C-alpha positions in Angstrom: -28.0 -118.4 11.8 -29.7 -117.0 15.3 -30.5 -113.1 15.2 -29.1 -111.9 18.9 -29.9 -108.4 18.1 -33.7 -109.4 19.2 -32.5 -110.0 22.9 -32.6 -107.1 24.6 -34.4 -108.1 27.4 -35.3 -111.3 29.7 -38.5 -111.5 28.2 -37.1 -112.0 24.6 -34.4 -114.6 25.3 -37.3 -116.6 27.7 -39.7 -116.2 25.2 -37.4 -117.8 22.5 -35.2 -120.7 24.8 -38.1 -122.3 25.2 -36.3 -126.0 25.4 -33.0 -127.4 25.4 -33.5 -128.5 22.0 -33.6 -124.7 20.9 -30.7 -123.7 23.2 -28.6 -126.6 21.5 -29.5 -125.7 18.3 -28.1 -122.1 18.6 -25.2 -123.4 20.0 -24.8 -125.9 16.9 -25.4 -122.8 14.7 -22.9 -120.5 16.1 -20.4 -123.0 16.9 -20.1 -124.4 12.9 -22.0 -121.7 11.0 -20.7 -122.9 7.9 -22.5 -126.5 8.4 -18.7 -128.3 8.9 -19.3 -130.2 12.3 -15.8 -130.1 13.9 -15.1 -132.8 16.4 -13.4 -131.5 19.7 -11.0 -134.8 20.3 -9.2 -135.2 17.1 -9.7 -132.0 15.0 -11.9 -133.9 11.9 -14.0 -132.5 9.7 -17.4 -133.7 8.4 -19.0 -135.3 11.7 -22.2 -137.0 10.9 -25.4 -136.6 13.0 -26.6 -139.4 15.2 -30.1 -139.9 15.3 -30.1 -139.3 18.9 -28.7 -135.6 17.9 -25.2 -136.4 18.9 -22.5 -136.2 16.3 -20.1 -138.9 15.4 -16.7 -138.4 13.9 -15.4 -140.5 11.1 -11.6 -140.0 11.7 -11.7 -141.2 15.2 -15.3 -143.0 15.9 -15.9 -141.2 19.0 -19.4 -139.6 19.9 -19.9 -136.1 21.0 -22.5 -133.8 21.6 -22.3 -129.9 21.1 -21.9 -129.1 24.9 -18.5 -130.8 24.6 -15.5 -128.3 24.7 -17.9 -125.5 26.3 -18.8 -124.2 29.7 -21.8 -126.3 29.3 -20.3 -129.3 28.9 -21.6 -132.3 31.4 -24.3 -129.9 32.8 -27.3 -131.1 34.6 -29.0 -128.1 34.5 -31.5 -126.7 31.7 -29.5 -124.5 29.1 -31.6 -121.7 29.2 -30.4 -121.3 33.2 -26.9 -120.7 31.6 -27.8 -118.5 29.3 -30.1 -116.6 31.9 -26.9 -116.7 34.0 -24.6 -115.1 31.4 -27.6 -112.0 30.5 -28.1 -111.3 34.1 -24.0 -111.7 34.7 -23.7 -108.9 32.1 -26.4 -106.7 32.1 -26.0 -105.9 35.6 -23.7 -102.5 36.2 -21.8 -103.4 39.6 -22.2 -107.7 38.7 -24.5 -110.2 40.8 -24.2 -112.0 43.7 -24.8 -115.7 43.9 -27.6 -115.5 46.6 -29.2 -113.2 44.1 -28.5 -115.0 40.8 -29.5 -117.9 42.9 -32.9 -116.8 43.5 -33.0 -115.1 39.9 -32.8 -118.9 37.9 -34.3 -121.2 40.8 -30.7 -123.2 41.7 -28.8 -123.6 45.1 -26.4 -120.6 46.2 -23.6 -123.2 45.9 -24.7 -123.9 42.1 -24.9 -119.9 41.4 -21.5 -119.8 42.8 -19.9 -122.0 40.7 -21.8 -120.9 37.6 -20.5 -117.4 38.3 -17.3 -118.6 38.6 -17.2 -120.2 35.3 -18.7 -117.6 33.9 -15.8 -115.1 34.9 -13.5 -117.2 33.2 -14.7 -116.0 29.7 -13.8 -112.6 30.8 -9.4 -113.0 30.8 -7.7 -109.8 29.5 -5.6 -110.5 26.3 -2.0 -109.8 25.8 -2.5 -109.0 22.5 -4.7 -105.7 22.9 -2.0 -103.2 23.0 -2.6 -99.4 24.2 -1.5 -95.9 22.4 -2.1 -92.6 22.2 -2.3 -91.5 25.7 -2.5 -93.8 28.5 -3.2 -92.7 32.1 -1.5 -95.1 34.7 -2.6 -95.8 38.5 -2.3 -97.8 41.3 -4.9 -99.3 43.8 -4.7 -101.2 47.1 -7.6 -103.5 48.0 -8.8 -104.6 51.4 -7.0 -103.8 54.4 -10.3 -102.7 56.2 -10.1 -103.8 59.6 -12.5 -100.8 61.6 -14.4 -103.7 63.2 -11.7 -105.1 65.2 -10.3 -104.4 68.7 -7.4 -101.7 68.4 -5.4 -104.4 70.1 -6.0 -106.8 67.3 -5.3 -104.2 64.1 -2.3 -104.9 62.1 -0.1 -101.7 62.9 1.2 -99.5 60.2 -0.9 -100.5 57.4 -1.2 -96.6 56.1 -0.9 -95.7 52.1 0.8 -98.3 50.1 1.4 -101.1 52.4 0.6 -104.6 51.6 0.5 -105.8 55.0 -3.1 -106.2 54.5 -3.8 -105.1 51.3 -3.4 -106.5 47.8 -1.9 -104.2 45.2 -3.8 -103.9 41.7 -2.4 -102.0 38.8 -4.3 -100.4 35.9 -3.3 -98.8 32.3 -6.6 -96.8 30.8 -6.5 -95.4 27.1 -8.2 -92.5 25.9 -9.5 -93.1 22.7 -12.7 -92.3 20.5 -15.6 -94.1 18.8 -18.3 -93.6 16.5 -21.6 -93.7 17.8 -25.0 -94.6 15.8 -25.6 -90.7 14.7 -21.7 -90.6 13.2 -20.5 -88.5 16.0 -17.5 -89.0 17.4 -17.3 -89.8 21.1 -14.4 -90.1 23.8 -14.1 -93.0 25.4 -12.1 -94.9 27.7 -10.3 -98.8 27.9 -8.6 -100.3 30.8 -6.3 -103.3 31.4 -6.2 -104.1 35.0 -3.7 -106.7 37.2 -2.8 -108.1 40.4 0.9 -107.2 41.1 3.2 -108.2 43.7 4.0 -104.7 44.4 4.4 -101.6 42.9 8.3 -101.3 42.2 9.7 -100.0 39.4 10.6 -103.6 38.3 7.5 -104.7 38.7 5.5 -102.1 36.6 7.2 -100.8 33.7 7.4 -104.4 32.3 3.7 -104.5 32.3 3.8 -101.2 30.8 5.9 -101.8 28.2 3.7 -105.1 27.3 0.6 -103.2 27.2 1.6 -99.6 25.8 3.1 -99.0 22.4 6.0 -97.4 22.2 5.8 -93.8 21.6 3.0 -93.4 23.3 2.2 -90.5 26.0 1.8 -91.9 29.7 0.5 -89.9 32.3 1.1 -91.0 36.1 1.6 -89.6 39.3 4.6 -89.1 41.1 5.1 -92.5 42.3 9.3 -93.5 41.8 8.3 -96.2 40.4 7.3 -94.4 36.9 10.9 -92.8 37.0 12.9 -93.7 33.8 9.5 -93.9 31.2 10.8 -91.4 29.2 14.2 -93.5 28.5 11.8 -96.3 27.0 10.6 -94.7 24.5 7.8 -92.9 26.2 6.5 -89.4 26.5 5.7 -89.1 30.4 3.6 -86.3 32.1 3.6 -86.1 35.8 0.5 -84.9 37.7 1.4 -84.1 41.4 -0.9 -85.4 43.8 1.0 -84.9 46.7 0.8 -80.8 45.8 -2.6 -81.0 45.6 -2.4 -80.8 41.8 -5.1 -83.0 40.2 -5.0 -82.2 36.7 -2.3 -79.4 34.4 -5.0 -79.5 31.3 -5.1 -83.1 30.1 -2.7 -84.3 32.3 -4.3 -85.7 35.0 -5.3 -89.8 35.8 -8.8 -89.0 37.2 -10.1 -91.5 34.3 -8.7 -94.3 35.8 -9.1 -93.2 39.2 -13.1 -93.0 38.3 -12.4 -96.9 37.4 -11.3 -98.0 40.6 -14.1 -96.1 42.2 -16.5 -98.0 40.3 -14.3 -101.1 40.8 -14.7 -100.3 44.8 -18.1 -99.9 44.6 -19.2 -103.2 42.8 -16.8 -105.1 45.6 -18.5 -103.3 48.9 -21.8 -102.8 46.9 -22.6 -106.7 45.4 -20.0 -108.9 46.5 -18.9 -107.2 50.2 -15.7 -109.0 50.3 -13.1 -110.9 47.9 -10.1 -113.5 48.3 -7.2 -112.7 47.3 -7.3 -115.7 45.6 -10.4 -114.5 42.9 -9.1 -111.2 42.7 -8.2 -111.0 39.6 -11.1 -112.7 38.4 -13.6 -110.0 39.8 -10.9 -107.4 38.2 -11.6 -109.3 34.6 -15.0 -109.0 35.3 -15.1 -105.5 35.9 -12.5 -104.6 33.2 -15.2 -106.5 30.8 -18.0 -104.5 31.9 -16.2 -101.1 31.3 -14.6 -101.9 28.4 -18.3 -103.0 26.7 -19.9 -100.3 28.5 -21.0 -98.8 25.2 -22.3 -102.1 23.5 -25.7 -102.7 24.0 -27.1 -105.4 26.4 -27.8 -108.0 23.0 -24.4 -107.3 21.5 -22.6 -108.2 25.1 -25.1 -111.2 24.9 -23.6 -112.3 21.5 -20.0 -111.8 22.9 -20.7 -113.9 25.7 -22.2 -116.3 24.0 -19.1 -116.4 21.8 -16.7 -117.1 24.2 -18.9 -120.1 26.1 -18.8 -122.0 23.3 -15.4 -121.9 23.1 -13.7 -122.6 26.2 -13.7 -125.9 28.7 -13.7 -125.3 32.3 -13.6 -128.1 35.0 -14.8 -128.2 38.6 -11.0 -128.4 40.1 -9.9 -125.7 37.9 -12.1 -123.3 39.9 -10.3 -124.3 43.1 -13.0 -123.9 45.4 -13.5 -121.4 48.0 -15.5 -119.5 50.5 -18.3 -118.1 48.2 -17.9 -114.4 47.6 
């Protein structure tokens, strides 16, 4: 089996993956680690190897390569460029633009954008991940800046929580701990965030019930949408921002507000603008980076590599729009 711990830099990655054959061998070893090649079409086991390196299923008779059923299927690019793309995407703290990626791996900007969109589909947040203990909840509004428009062209009454020109996003952050390499216990936070239609009680509370375990302590601001959480089985603590109250001991929402600040800087500093159509994918990317920030670069690449060989994505599914 390939040891992903050795890939702690771009140099180590390119020094090892020197050909498409080596890249394919890594996919084969990771995808079928027990040596039992499974047909992606019928699920048949113990497929045989052909002389050209492809596989043949003894059950359905179809031939296939190790790339079938992965994000690399039907690609005309060298696989090392895909591996480098995943490495660059996972290593940049605030993301990487399609223009920068195109320069890094020597492809066109359109190709780089397509690769970015494919890789972002490896990030979806799992509905099975439930938070417990202490969970901060907060909402943020993305977009809406019209400072470059003439005053006569600006949309009126867009202040505060107006959604005329802004998209609401709801987030939950769990306060937790982990054991570091020295055996010491350190605090850490994990986040879930989703684009929502509005920030009403009927919208937010079902999401909280889905992702936060019963009996947890939920900390929010004084937004009326959070009223009634105690009746749902949560211990509800409120920090009154309207009264210029930002912390009462450990009752605060500063942690998730820090995540919102990081996400805004990612958008403004790297992508500059994001369409509503693709906003959730950029949120998923930011959530993935936040939740894996304590992982080493090689561990994060290994995780992305494992995801890449279990997902197939077609061009039509990406619903092309203007490059972000």
